[in-house]
Each structure stands twice: as structure tokens, then as C-alpha cells.
N, C-alpha and C positions, 0 to 999 in steps of 0.2 A: 283345642288348635287348630288344628285342621276345618273343624266344621264352623269357625268364627271367621276364618283364612278363606272360607268355599263361600257363607255368607256374604265378606265385605267384596269378595271376587264379585259374586251375584248382582248387587247393588249395583257395583263397576259398568255391571256391561250393562247392566237395566238404563240407568246413565245414558252411557253414551246409547244405548240404541234409542234414546227418546230425541238426543241431539241428533241423530244420523238422520230420523224421518220424521224430523219435524219442517213443515210445510215453511217455506220463505215465499213471503208476499212484500211484495216495491208498491208503492206512492212514490209519482211522480211529483214534480214542479218544473212547469215551464214558463221562465218570467227573464228580464236582461239582468246580468250580472256584471255586465262591461256596459262603456259608453255610458255617454249622455243619462238617459234614466233607468240606472244602473243603481242610485237611491232609491227607487220605490218598489223596483223587483226583486231587488235583497229584503222589502220588507215582504216580500211574499213566501219566498225561502224562507225566512226568521218565524213569522207567522203558524207552515204549515213543521215547524221542528219540531218548535213547543209543541203542539196538540199531537203530532205523532209517541213524543216524550212520554206523555202522559196514556200513552196507549199500550206501549209495548207491555208491559203485567196484563195487560187484559188477553192481547193476544199470547203469546207464551203459555196464557192459563188456556188455551184451548191447540196449545201446541203447533204457534205459528210465531215464525221470525219475522218480524212486521221492519222494516228496511225501508227511508227515505234516498230517491236518488235524486237528484238537482237539477235543472240544465241552463245554458246559462244563448236565449234565444236573441240576445245585442237589439232585441224589440224589431227585426226584422223576421215580416212575414214568411222568408224565401228557407232560414236557417225553420225559424217554426214548423215549417212542411216538413222537414228532413228530419227534425228532429221526432218529431210526431210518428215517423215512419218507424225511427227507432225505437219509441218505447212499443207501435204495436207489432213490433219482431222479436220482444221481449212478454213472452208469456207471466212469467211472474209480477209486470204491473198490472192493478186491474184498476189502479183510479190518472186520473193526473190532475192536480191544483192549477191553473193559470187558464190562460196567459195572462200579462198584466194588460197591455195594449189591446182592442178590439182588431185589429190589422191581423195580429199576428194570431189572436184565439181565434179568428176566422179560420186562419190557415189548414191554424193547428186541426179545428175540426173536419173542413174538407177535406183532411189527410184520411184522419180517422172514417171516414164511412164505409168505407170496405171492411173494415177493421176493427168497430166502434168500443173505446173501452170508454168508463166513464167521467166525464172532462167535467170541473166546475172551474166558476172563472169568481175569482176573489172582486174583480176592478171592472172589466170590458163593458160598456156600456151601449155599443152599438142596438136598437133595436132589431135590426134585423136578424143579429144572432139567434133572437130561438121564434125567427118566421120559418129556417128553411128542416122544419120535419124531422131534427134532428134527435130520439130521443135519449139518447144518451151525454149531452148535451145541457149543462145549467144556471145557474147563477146567484148571485148571491148582495148581486149589489141595484141597486134601483137603476131602470133603465136613462138613455138621452131624453128620451119627450116626457120623463117626467123632469129631469133638470131642465128640462126647455121653456116648462111649462111655468116650475119656478123660476125660473133666474126674469124670465116679462114679465111676469107679471112683481118683480120684484124690482124691473125697471120700472113698471110704469109706475108703483106707490113709491118708490121712494124717491128713484129715479129721476120718474117724470119725464118720460123717455118721450121724444117727440122724435129724432130725427134717430135710426141708426148705425153703425157702418161696422157689419160683422165679416167675420177674420178667421179661415181655418190657418190651419198647421197644414194641411192637406191628405193626412190622413184619414184610411177609416172613422178611426175616432172621431176628428176634427170635423169632417162631411158630416155626420151624422149630425152631432151637438151643432153645431151651423144649422143644416137645415131644419130638425129641430124644433132649433128656436123663432128661426124667421116664421116659420109655419104659428107660431103661438102668437111673433107678434102683431102677424098681420092681423090676424080674430083678435086684438087688441088695438087696433088701429093704428099704431104702431106703426111712421115710415121707415122704410129699409135706407139708404142713404146710398150703399154700394155694397158687395159681397166679393171677395176675391181672398185668394190664399197666398201665402208664407210661408214660407217652410226652414231659411237662410239667410242669414245674415246680409246676402247681394235682398234680396227679396225685400225683406225690412227696410235695408236703406231707399228702396225704390216709395217702398210703400206709405213710410213713416208725409210725408212729402204732401202726396193726396186726401190721407186721415183727415189733416191740418187745413189744407186748404177745403176739404168736404163740408165747413160747418156741422159738419153732426154734434152732436152734445151728449150722443154716449160713444162708448166703441165694447162690442162680447169679440170678444176670443175663445175659441173653442180650440183646446188642442193640446199640450204639455208642456213642461215646464221648461226645458230645454230653448222651445221657441219661446212660449208665451211672456218667461223674464228678460229675454232681450229686447223682444218688442218695446214691452211695456217702459224697459228702460230707456227705449231710444225715441219714446209717445212723451214722455215730460220730459225728457232732454233736449228734447225737440220742441219747447212750450208748447204740448194738448195740452187743457185742462179738461176734457171731457170725464164723467164717469167712465168705469171702464170694470165688465161684469167679462167672467172667466165659469171654470168651472175643475172637476175634480182632477184633470192633473192641472190645475195649480196646487192641489193640497197635498203634499209636503215641503218638507224643510227646502228642500233646493231651490222651490220658486223665493223666499224670502235672498237665500244668499245670491241669486243668481237677478232679482230685481234690483235689492239694497231698496233706499229711500227711495224709490219709485211707484215700490208694493203697498204706499199709504194710499186705504181711502180704497184698496185694489177690493171687488167684493165680490164673492167664488160661489158657488150649486156645488157640493157634494153628495155622496150619496154613503164617503164613510162618516165623517164628521168624526169635532172632536173625542180620544180617549175617557174624557174626563165625563161627557154625556152618558157614557152605559153605565148601569148601577153596579154589571155584573163586574166590573174591571179587576178589583182588587188582583184576585191572584191570580191572573193574566200577564197584569202589568207585575209584577213580582219575581215573579219566571222569570222577564222580559230580561228585564232588569237584570238580576242575578246569572243568566246564559252573557247577553251582551252591553253592562254596564253600560245602559245607553236608555231614556223613553220609550217606548213603546207608538205607531197612531195609528188609522183608522186603519189604513192599510195593510194593515201586518195583526190588524184587529179582525179585521172579515177574511183572508186570510187564512186563521186559525178557527177561522167558524166553517169556512169553507169542508178546512181538512178534517174536520169533526165531523160534521156532516159527511163526511166522501168515506169517513173512519167507523163510523157508529153505520154505514149503510151495509158496509164490508163484513164489520163481527154479527150482525144482525140475517146476512145471507150465509156469511158461514156455519151461525149455528142450526140456521134452515137447512141445508145442504147432509149438515154431519160431516165435514172437511172446509176443503179450500175448494170459495164458489168460481163460480167462472162468472167471467166480464160480463155476459149477458145475464145472469140476475144480482149481480155488481149495479146495473143499470139498473133496475128495477127496483133495486130495494133504495137508492137515489130517490127516483121517483115516489114509494113512496111516507119520504122523510114524512114521520110531523112531528119535529123539537118545541116541545111548549118555551117560552119565553124562560128561561130561570131569574130565581130572584137572587140563589147562593149557587159556585160550585159544587158537586155531586158528580158521582159516577157518570151516574146519567144523565146530566144535562149539565155541561159548560161551554152554550152557546151564549154567547157577549151580548152582539147583535138585536137581540130578540130571539122571536119567535122565528122557525127555518119549516115552512114546505112549499112544495113547488107546481106550477097550475102543469095541467097535458104538455105545455110544451117547453120547461124547464123556468120561466119566470118566477122569482121569488113573488108566496103571495103577499108579502104584506114589508114594505122596505118605507127607509126616510132619508127625504134630504134635508139639506141641512142651508141655508144663506149662510153665509162670514164674509167677514168685514175684515180688512184690515185694518186696523187705528191709530194716531198721528203718531204711537211710540212703537207701534210692529206690531203691537199683538194683535190675534187673530182670535176675532171671538163671536161667539153666535150670534148673527140678526133673525132668524125665523126657523123655523123647524116646520115639517111639509110630510104628511104619513103619508102614502100611497097605496093604492093598494091596484095590486097589478089584474082589476076584472074593469078600473074606472079607466084602464088605457084600452084598452081591448077596445072598448065600444065606439 
């Protein structure tokens, strides 16, 4: 009896020691969880949450307690900067997924320069983000230049645009998009009637009469759905019949809610695409619906892939180091990522959106841009698919 009791005590002690010695590794998400952009920001958090839940057993086998911490940046660069400093001060955080907005992502990355942490954005598209020499920064979505080229070509071929009125929402994201779009329009000989900014209801009220009087046959809006939805609704209410083109800031259910019936006929480019466009979506779709009782979208899928990429890099670095890896080792492992496209989900292949590998500056080597169109019944359909190679954008 005593020997049996001794054995049981020994097992309990070993388990207690194992638990006590387990290292804690955290990854963080930074995205807007409150305010006008909380809908897409929440999708970033949800995609990351599902990915982390699928990796916890693997990390536990390595003696690591894997945790997720989520931060609300309120779509505010200043808030993002403060959160980045907070994350940098927590040595248990080895990677970040986010931010949603390019302006916030820029602020987060700039704040991490002195204390780098692997940062993968699933959604920020401003081209300059990969031109700063940040070896810790990567993205899994196509940049603005790819969307600008696709949008200009669609406006030329489908809209037959001759005169375009270009509007930005005055954010880093919107300004980057519109500049890339204007460059692509000029290359195709399409005239730009005017270029202006609008970021509030007051701005929109002043802008709509100018657009109506301009004679533009097409309007391009670069920005997020909070401003875009209101602008498009106001344009149609004023009787403006011009074709309207946007970008991935309109690629979420909140846009249809804000624009209402005015959304019909609007086209937009997006690097996310509908989940139905990915053959390897079924396990993720099932897990998402079970966890959140709703359907996932492209943003949550890209956040899922960004998180999987980060976690696989941490796992690889942990195995190579024989313990908890350093932030520098994780950064190097992210850059070495070479995840093939998956035909189905396995323990070693979870990517939904295709193969994942990065150029030396953190651009994904191969991405997709979809041109979407809202039909008269307010259903969103794929009009065109463009394959983008990062090497072509750098020429």
C-alpha cells in the first residue's frame, strides 16, 4: 500500500513539475474591436482564435502553454503605437497578427523597430509597408498596387471609363489606394477629373454636388466601408448615375448594411475574396460556424492563415532551439516560411488561401486579387480573378 501511495505521489509531483516548468508563449492580435470598423476587426480576432485553438495541442507536446491576447486599436494609429509598446514590453509575446488598417499597422511596426516582434498583417495593403526595411514585417494579402492595376483594367474594359473622379477617405490606406489607382489610370490614358478627400458626413455633403456637376462617368473610392457606404448612398440619393469602383475596404457585410440599395452595381477589388473561392475552406468554415454561430468571410480566412504562418514559424524555431525561441529566431523562421498550397487540411498544412512564402521584404510571393460586383439583388459575385506575383510588382 505504501509503495503504491509513493508511486502515486511521485506521478503527482512529476505532473506538478511539468505544469510548473511549462513555458508560456503568447501571440497577440491588434485590430479594431470597437467603433465603426469593429466588424472586420473582429474577424481578425476570430480567425486568429481558431488557428490558435488548433495548434495548442502541438505546443503542449513541446512543453509550451500557448495563449492568445487580443487588443483593440480602435482603428487609431496612436492607440496602435501604444499597444505595440505594451506588447514589446511583454517578453512572452513572440508574434503579432494585425493590424487591420494600414495606418495603424504602420504605427505598430514603427513602434517595434527598437524591440522587433514578428508582425504579420492579414489585411493592410499599403505598398510602403514593405519598403521600410522591416525584417520583422510580413503580409499575406495583395498590396494596393495590385488592386490599383486590377481596378483600372476593369474600369477600362467593363465600365469603359473616360473620366474618373477619385476620392480617398484621407487614411493611409485610402491615400495609398487612390495614388496607385491614379497611376494605373494614367497608364491607360484615362482622364482623372479630380482627386479629393472625404472622411466625415460633412465632407460627403459638400463633395456630392461637386461630383454630380463634374461630368465624371466613373467614381473611384479608396477607403473603408464606414465612409464609403455613406458616400455611395449619398451619391445615389442625389441622382448620380456614374459607375462606382472601390477596393477591399468595402469587402465586408457592414458595407451592404450602410449603403443599402445604393450598393447595387458597385464593383470593388479585394485581396480577400469570398470564402467559397477557396477549395480548402471546409474545415475552417465548420470550426468557425461551431464557435461563432455565423459564417466566416475572407478577412477571417486571411487572419487564420496569417496566424497559422506565425505559429508554424514559432513551432519550427522552438524545435530548432530546443526550448522557447527568441523573438529574433521567430522573425527569421517567418521569413523562411515555405508553405505549399493545401488540397485538404492536415496537421502540417492548414493554409486556406494558397501557398505562403515571402520575398526578402515581407511581400507574399503569390497572391490573388478579385474584382467583385454587387448585382441588382444585392448578391456579391466574382467578376474577375487576377493572379499577382510579387516579383512583377517590383519591376
